Rosetta silent file (secondary structure, phi, psi, omega in degrees, C-alpha in Angstrom):
SEQUENCE: MRRNIVARGKFSDPRHIELTKPVPKIRGEVEVTIRQLPKSRTPDVFKIIAAFGPGSRSKAEIDRQIHEERASWDYR
SCORE:     score description
SCORE:     0.000 S_00000001
   1 L     0.000  131.124  175.816   16.504  -12.384  -26.833 S_00000001
   2 L   -86.491  133.777  175.844   14.099  -14.258  -24.544 S_00000001
   3 L  -137.982  152.260  178.010   13.516  -12.894  -21.113 S_00000001
   4 L  -106.314  140.778  179.806   11.178  -13.693  -18.287 S_00000001
   5 L  -128.743  136.838  174.983    9.295  -11.030  -16.443 S_00000001
   6 L  -101.662  121.766  177.985    7.318  -11.487  -13.180 S_00000001
   7 L  -127.741  140.382  177.136    4.274   -9.262  -13.088 S_00000001
   8 L  -103.311  151.398  178.614    1.560   -9.225  -10.414 S_00000001
   9 E  -170.225 -170.390 -178.571   -2.060   -8.629  -11.042 S_00000001
  10 E  -138.768  141.114  173.265   -5.617   -9.711  -10.288 S_00000001
  11 E   -66.473  125.793  175.432   -8.187  -11.484  -12.411 S_00000001
  12 E   -89.943  -23.525  170.440  -10.866   -9.028  -13.400 S_00000001
  13 E  -163.942  177.686 -172.654  -12.888  -11.896  -14.889 S_00000001
  14 L   -60.355  -16.070 -177.437  -11.980  -15.486  -16.008 S_00000001
  15 L  -112.073   -8.927 -171.635  -10.278  -14.199  -19.141 S_00000001
  16 E  -127.775  138.197  171.991   -8.635  -10.932  -18.206 S_00000001
  17 E  -114.493  129.548  177.793   -5.842  -10.031  -15.808 S_00000001
  18 E   -98.487  115.710 -178.028   -5.389   -6.529  -14.572 S_00000001
  19 E   -82.422  147.120 -179.320   -1.623   -5.939  -13.881 S_00000001
  20 L   -75.298  -28.709  175.721   -0.594   -3.797  -11.023 S_00000001
  21 L  -137.879  152.543  179.818    2.207   -2.125  -13.118 S_00000001
  22 L   -67.525  153.571  179.181    2.689   -1.822  -16.840 S_00000001
  23 L  -108.850  105.409 -176.972    5.054   -4.253  -18.649 S_00000001
  24 L   -77.184  153.712  165.669    7.226   -2.151  -21.027 S_00000001
  25 L    61.663   25.381  176.322    8.694   -3.187  -24.419 S_00000001
  26 L  -118.272  124.153 -178.338    6.703   -6.485  -24.719 S_00000001
  27 L  -131.426  149.606  173.264    4.622   -6.870  -27.929 S_00000001
  28 L    90.466 -162.177 -177.205    2.897   -9.789  -29.484 S_00000001
  29 L   -73.941  148.284  177.466    1.949  -13.152  -28.063 S_00000001
  30 L  -133.972  156.055  171.813    3.025  -14.215  -24.640 S_00000001
  31 L  -105.229  129.042 -178.516    2.829  -17.374  -22.535 S_00000001
  32 L  -112.996  125.479  178.146    1.363  -16.880  -19.048 S_00000001
  33 L  -109.468  129.981 -176.306    1.872  -19.160  -16.121 S_00000001
  34 L  -101.365  129.637  175.581   -0.599  -18.480  -13.236 S_00000001
  35 L  -132.305  114.716  179.302    0.507  -18.949   -9.637 S_00000001
  36 L   -75.100  134.489 -178.471   -2.043  -17.902   -7.004 S_00000001
  37 L   -91.080  147.776  178.620   -0.480  -15.931   -4.242 S_00000001
  38 L   -65.904  150.903  176.338   -1.341  -16.512   -0.552 S_00000001
  39 L   -61.648  139.992 -178.479   -3.660  -13.968    0.990 S_00000001
  40 L   -70.667  134.794  177.703   -1.766  -11.144    2.561 S_00000001
  41 L   -91.270   -8.937  178.862   -1.487  -11.198    6.318 S_00000001
  42 L   -79.584  116.297 -178.306   -0.421   -7.607    6.414 S_00000001
  43 L   -68.450  153.849  178.289   -3.363   -5.431    7.386 S_00000001
  44 L   -78.111  112.526 -177.069   -4.122   -2.279    5.350 S_00000001
  45 H   -58.008  -39.904 -178.046   -2.827    0.527    7.564 S_00000001
  46 H   -68.829  -33.368  174.016   -5.191    3.102    6.040 S_00000001
  47 H   -66.441  -41.052  179.412   -8.257    0.948    6.810 S_00000001
  48 H   -60.419  -51.068 -178.801   -7.124    0.564   10.408 S_00000001
  49 H   -60.192  -42.892 -178.173   -6.636    4.355   10.729 S_00000001
  50 H   -65.658  -28.850  178.030  -10.023    5.085    9.074 S_00000001
  51 H   -64.562  -25.047 -179.638  -11.722    2.741   11.591 S_00000001
  52 H   -72.449  -25.285 -178.684  -10.754    5.081   14.437 S_00000001
  53 L    75.625 -179.144 -177.844  -12.817    7.957   13.107 S_00000001
  54 L   -73.717  149.111  176.463  -12.084   11.624   13.754 S_00000001
  55 L   -78.576  170.351 -176.973  -10.364   12.665   16.899 S_00000001
  56 L  -104.730   -5.335 -177.362  -11.819   14.896   19.573 S_00000001
  57 L   -90.714  149.827  178.900   -8.912   17.252   20.213 S_00000001
  58 L   -87.777  168.838  175.438   -8.633   20.647   18.509 S_00000001
  59 H   -58.289  -40.877  178.677   -5.570   21.851   16.715 S_00000001
  60 H   -61.962  -40.248  178.335   -4.814   24.213   19.546 S_00000001
  61 H   -65.296  -40.008 -179.233   -4.924   21.297   22.081 S_00000001
  62 H   -70.694  -41.753  178.480   -2.569   19.248   19.961 S_00000001
  63 H   -64.999  -39.578  176.931   -0.122   22.066   19.451 S_00000001
  64 H   -63.033  -42.287  176.673   -0.183   22.779   23.210 S_00000001
  65 H   -61.832  -44.467  177.807    0.506   19.098   23.994 S_00000001
  66 H   -61.658  -45.987  178.326    3.389   19.027   21.467 S_00000001
  67 H   -58.250  -47.111 -179.275    4.819   22.231   22.950 S_00000001
  68 H   -61.134  -45.391 -178.095    4.599   20.840   26.545 S_00000001
  69 H   -61.636  -48.857 -177.752    6.223   17.524   25.442 S_00000001
  70 H   -66.597  -31.715  179.162    9.113   19.272   23.634 S_00000001
  71 H   -68.351  -25.590 -175.947    9.603   21.679   26.612 S_00000001
  72 L   -81.597  -13.139 -177.537   10.096   18.627   28.834 S_00000001
  73 L   -70.119  142.987  177.883   13.028   17.216   26.806 S_00000001
  74 L   -98.718  106.518 -179.121   16.430   17.478   28.379 S_00000001
  75 L   -87.014  123.964  177.506   18.928   18.818   25.810 S_00000001
  76 L  -126.769    0.000    0.000   22.476   18.048   26.670 S_00000001
């Protein structure tokens, strides 16, 4: 049975593609159609967070602020 699979990857050099996930149960020759994807406009959240650097508050200060915030909640 013929089936089509869409797999994403990146060219590691002009002759090799590194797939982001394995393709199970496919053996032998395949035909590959290349479609270049547009560059992602979604920023990498981890890079954004890393750019901020370490904070200046201690664990005790953070815990105190959390406690104060929760104490201000009106439970009904």
